[in-house]
C-alpha positions in Angstrom: 0.0 0.0 0.0 1.3 3.5 -0.8 0.2 4.7 2.6 2.4 2.0 4.1 5.2 2.9 1.7 5.2 6.5 2.9 5.7 5.3 6.5 8.3 2.6 5.8 10.7 3.5 3.1 12.0 6.9 4.2 11.3 8.5 0.8 11.2 11.9 2.4 14.7 11.4 3.8 16.0 10.4 0.4 14.3 13.3 -1.3 15.7 15.7 1.3 19.3 14.5 1.1 19.4 14.0 -2.6 18.0 17.5 -3.3 20.1 19.5 -0.9 22.8 21.6 -2.5 24.5 21.9 0.9 25.4 18.2 1.2 28.5 16.8 -0.5 26.8 17.3 -4.0 28.1 13.9 -4.9 26.5 10.6 -5.6 28.6 7.4 -5.8 27.4 4.5 -8.0 27.9 0.9 -7.1 31.2 0.9 -8.9 32.5 3.6 -6.7 32.7 6.4 -9.3 31.6 9.8 -8.1 29.0 12.0 -9.8 28.1 15.6 -8.9 24.4 16.1 -8.6 24.4 19.8 -9.2 23.9 21.8 -11.4 22.7 18.8 -13.5 19.9 17.9 -11.1 17.1 20.3 -10.3 17.1 22.3 -7.0 15.2 21.4 -3.9 12.9 24.4 -4.5 12.1 23.3 -8.0 11.6 19.7 -6.8 9.1 20.9 -4.2 7.2 22.9 -6.8 7.1 19.9 -9.1 5.8 17.7 -6.3 3.2 20.3 -5.4 1.9 20.3 -8.9 1.6 16.5 -8.9 -0.5 16.8 -5.7 -2.5 19.8 -6.9 -3.5 17.9 -10.1 -4.2 14.8 -8.1 -2.0 12.9 -10.6 -2.0 9.1 -10.7 0.0 8.5 -13.8 3.0 10.7 -14.6 5.8 10.7 -17.3 9.3 12.2 -17.3 11.7 12.8 -20.1 15.2 12.6 -18.7 15.8 10.7 -15.4 19.4 11.6 -14.9 20.2 11.4 -11.1 16.6 10.8 -10.2 16.1 13.9 -8.1 13.0 15.1 -10.1 11.6 11.5 -10.2 11.9 11.3 -6.4 9.9 14.4 -5.9 7.3 13.2 -8.4 7.0 9.9 -6.7 6.7 11.6 -3.4 3.7 13.5 -4.8 2.2 10.3 -6.1 2.6 8.7 -2.7 0.9 11.7 -1.1 -2.0 11.4 -3.5 -2.6 7.9 -2.0 -3.5 5.8 -5.0 -2.0 2.3 -4.8 -2.0 2.0 -8.6 0.1 5.2 -9.2 2.8 4.9 -11.8 5.7 7.0 -12.9 7.1 6.4 -16.4 10.6 7.7 -17.2 12.6 7.9 -20.4 16.4 8.1 -20.4 18.6 6.5 -23.0 21.7 7.6 -21.1 20.8 6.2 -17.6 23.3 3.3 -17.8 26.0 5.2 -19.6 26.2 8.9 -18.7 24.6 8.5 -15.3 25.8 5.0 -14.3 22.2 4.1 -13.2 22.4 6.5 -10.3 18.8 7.6 -10.9 17.5 4.1 -10.7 19.6 3.4 -7.6 18.2 6.5 -5.9 14.6 5.3 -6.6 15.5 1.9 -5.3 17.0 3.3 -2.1 13.8 5.4 -1.6 11.7 2.2 -1.9 9.7 3.5 -4.9 11.4 1.5 -7.7 8.3 -0.7 -8.1 6.1 2.2 -9.1 8.6 3.4 -11.8 8.6 2.2 -15.4 11.9 3.0 -17.0 12.5 3.0 -20.8 16.1 3.3 -21.8 15.4 5.0 -25.1 15.0 8.4 -26.7 11.7 10.2 -26.3 11.4 10.8 -30.0 10.8 7.0 -30.5 9.1 6.2 -27.2 6.4 9.0 -27.1 5.0 8.2 -30.6 4.7 4.6 -29.6 2.9 5.5 -26.4 0.4 7.5 -28.6 -0.2 4.5 -30.8 -0.7 2.3 -27.7 -3.3 4.8 -26.4 -1.5 5.6 -23.2 -2.6 8.6 -21.1 -0.9 10.5 -18.3 -2.0 13.2 -15.8 1.2 15.2 -15.8 4.5 15.4 -17.6 8.0 16.6 -16.7 10.4 17.5 -19.5 14.2 17.7 -18.9 15.8 15.7 -21.6 17.5 16.8 -24.9 17.4 20.6 -24.8 17.8 21.2 -28.5 14.8 23.0 -30.1 13.8 20.0 -32.4 13.9 17.6 -29.5 11.9 19.8 -27.1 9.4 20.6 -29.8 8.8 16.9 -30.4 8.5 16.2 -26.7 5.8 18.9 -26.3 3.8 17.9 -29.4 3.6 14.3 -28.4 3.1 14.9 -24.7 0.3 17.2 -25.7 -1.4 14.1 -27.1 -0.5 11.9 -24.2 -1.3 14.2 -21.2 -5.0 14.4 -20.3 -6.9 17.4 -21.7 -6.2 20.5 -19.7 -3.2 18.7 -18.1 0.1 20.0 -16.9 3.5 19.8 -18.6 6.3 21.1 -16.3 9.5 22.0 -18.1 13.0 22.6 -16.7 15.6 24.9 -18.3 13.2 27.4 -19.6 16.1 29.9 -19.6 17.5 28.2 -22.7 16.3 29.9 -26.0 15.5 26.5 -27.6 13.2 25.5 -24.8 11.5 28.9 -24.6 11.0 28.9 -28.4 9.3 25.5 -28.4 7.0 26.7 -25.6 6.2 29.8 -27.6 4.9 27.7 -30.5 2.5 25.7 -28.2 1.2 28.9 -26.7 0.7 30.8 -29.9 -0.4 28.0 -32.2 -2.1 25.5 -29.9 -3.5 27.9 -27.3 -1.8 26.3 -24.3 -1.3 28.6 -21.3 1.7 29.3 -19.1 0.5 28.7 -15.6 3.7 29.8 -13.8 7.3 30.7 -14.5 10.1 30.7 -11.9 12.4 33.6 -11.3 15.3 33.9 -13.8 18.1 31.5 -13.1 21.3 30.7 -15.0 21.0 26.9 -14.5 17.4 26.0 -13.8 14.5 28.2 -14.7 11.2 26.3 -15.0 7.8 26.8 -16.6 4.5 25.2 -16.1 2.2 24.7 -19.1 -1.4 23.7 -19.3 -2.7 22.1 -22.4 -6.2 22.8 -23.8 -9.1 20.8 -22.6 -9.5 19.5 -26.2 -7.3 19.9 -29.3 -7.7 23.2 -31.0 -9.4 23.0 -34.4 -7.2 24.6 -37.0 -7.4 24.8 -40.8 -4.7 22.9 -42.7 -2.6 26.0 -43.3 -3.0 27.5 -39.9 0.2 29.2 -38.5 0.9 32.0 -36.1 4.4 33.3 -36.1 6.2 32.8 -32.8 
């Protein structure tokens, strides 16, 4: 039971230690190599905001592009646990988890006791997300922190717009990057998505929260709004 999980696994302790920039800022994998969490991982403040959106939206099924060191996934799972649904699931996509990140993210989820609620796909979002659309999968909330090139972010948003429930939330990290902001601009100007919240400017991790439309906008075949 998730209620039991919250009491027994110490997920809050893991989230707190993994997200604190004041600790050693290092995470050792099972082979003994050392990885610095920051500034790659999101901050504790951003993680808490992400968790609060999961709770606010009463999410039961979430998806994340880019697991990395697992800090964001820990906060998302904490929110899912707080929502109290035994069937809650978090899907993560990361083709670099075993190489670039030495499976540190998966280890963190295991240490927190939430690995059984996480579905990891070691592949790029540009191939996984279209397949999820074909399979008819749906999610309540998405977190995007993968490839930050414009074309990759654009594809993530377009496909997640079809996967996230109508009027759902897509939370993006690194909004300070021009490519990310530009992709968001298309969705706002051409698809009528709304920006719910944007964090203060930050050189490493500015974030933005998007809400999709309740149903897809009807557009003529040649519709385009410059962005």
